[in-house]
N, C-alpha and C positions, 0 to 999 in steps of 0.2 A: 560165528555164533549171530552176526549183524541180519537185521530183516529189511529186506528191501521193502520198501511203502511208496506208490506214487500217491500222489495229494493233488486233486483236483482245486485250484484256489478261485473258481468263477464263482462269485459273488460272496467272495468270505472278508470276513472284516481284517485289515492288516493285523492290527496288533493282537488280537485274541488270536489269528491262527500263529502267528508267528511264535508265541510263548509257547501254543503247543508242540509246535515243531521243535523249538530248543529243547524242550522238556524231554520229548523221543529221542533228540539226536545224543544226548547228555547218559540216555538211557542205552544208547547204542544200536540205533537204529540206521540205516542209510535211508536218504529219502530225497525223492525227486518233486518239486512243485512244478506242477505245468499248466497255464495261463494263468501266470502271475500279472499280466496287464489286466487283467479283469475283476483285481481284487480291489478293496474300497476303503475310503478312508471316513470316517465319519466329520459332519461337521460342517459349514458353509464353505463352499469351494473358493472362493474369494480370498477368505483369510488362510485356509489351507496354502493357496499356491501363494502367497502373501511371506507367509511364514519359513516356506522352503524356498522363495526366492531371497529371502535375508539371509536364510545358512551359506547361500552360493557365495558370499562375501566375504565369508572367514575363511583365510588364507594364513600361509606363514609370509609376514612380513620380508622377512632375510631373504627366501628363495620359495616361491608358491610351487616349484615341482619337488619340494617334499612333503606335500600334505596341508590339511588333510584334502582329501579328494571324494568330491560330490558328483554320485555316478546319476547318470542322467536315463539309461536303460534300463527299462522296469525290472529284468530278469537282476543285475547291479543291486537294482535299491531295494528290493525285497531281501536279496542273501545280506547288504547290510544292515539292514533293520533288526533282520534275526541275529546278525553275529552280535549287537548289541546286547542280545538276551543270554549269551553265551559268556564264559570265562575264558575267551579267547587267546588271551597272553601264557595262559595256563596248559602243559602239556594236554591234559584231559578234554578243554574247550576249543583245542587246536584241531585235536585230532575230529572230534566233533563237528566242528563246522567244514572241514574236509571232507565226510559223510553226504553235507548238502549240496545239491542242483537244483537251480530255477532255471526253467525254462518260460519264453516266450510262446504263447499257441500249443499245440500238443505236437511233438517230436514223434516222425515214421515209428520209431523203436517205443513207445508207449502208446499208438493209437488201439492197439488190442491189448495191453495192460489192463489189471483192474485198479481203476480210481475211488480212492474214498474220497469222500467229503466231511470235515470234521463240523459236526452241527451245532457245537457252542460256540463257532465263529460266522454262523449265518447271519448275512445282512438281511435278509428277506423281513427280521423283526423291528429294523432300526425304522422310528418314526422321523427322523432328524434328514437334511439335507444330504449329499454324501459326493465323493468324487474317486472315480476309478484312477488307478496308478498310471496306465497308459493316457489318460486325459494330463492328469497332475504332469508327468513325464514330459510330454509334448510341449506343455507350460514352460516346464523346465529346461527347455531344448533340442529333446532326444527328436533325431530327423530319423524316421522311420516312412518309408513308402512299403504299401503294401503289396506294390504292383512290379518292384524288383525283389522280393521274398521267394527266394527260390525253394521254400517250404511250402509255399501256398499256389504253385504254380500246378501242383496236380489235382488240385481240390476246385 
């Protein structure tokens, strides 16, 4: 009974889209989010970067390999923010989280799929400064070179 949905996250506000996706996941939908690196966070870019860089210092003093883990890739970054809106420790939330997939750019399997945009998460109505998830992740240490990306070779 799960309905497959492909959501185009280009120009969407991270928090607003994440809450919408979390609600849909809990209702049983299977969701694939594309273009996650083009999502935005509203606010001053400098303060947002500083806030997330401070989070990188949080770790286990006893054994840092035990976590918490701070993702720098945009697809993992967005997936983690959606996880925070799910009861992921309970079976219902865990099952919902497994129905979520996030992708950088648009994979070949979704190029011809019908993609929806969530109108209440659109960043066009923002009047404040913003930073994209891709730019933020590059500041946090995401090593991405579009020349080496095999998905972009044919484009």
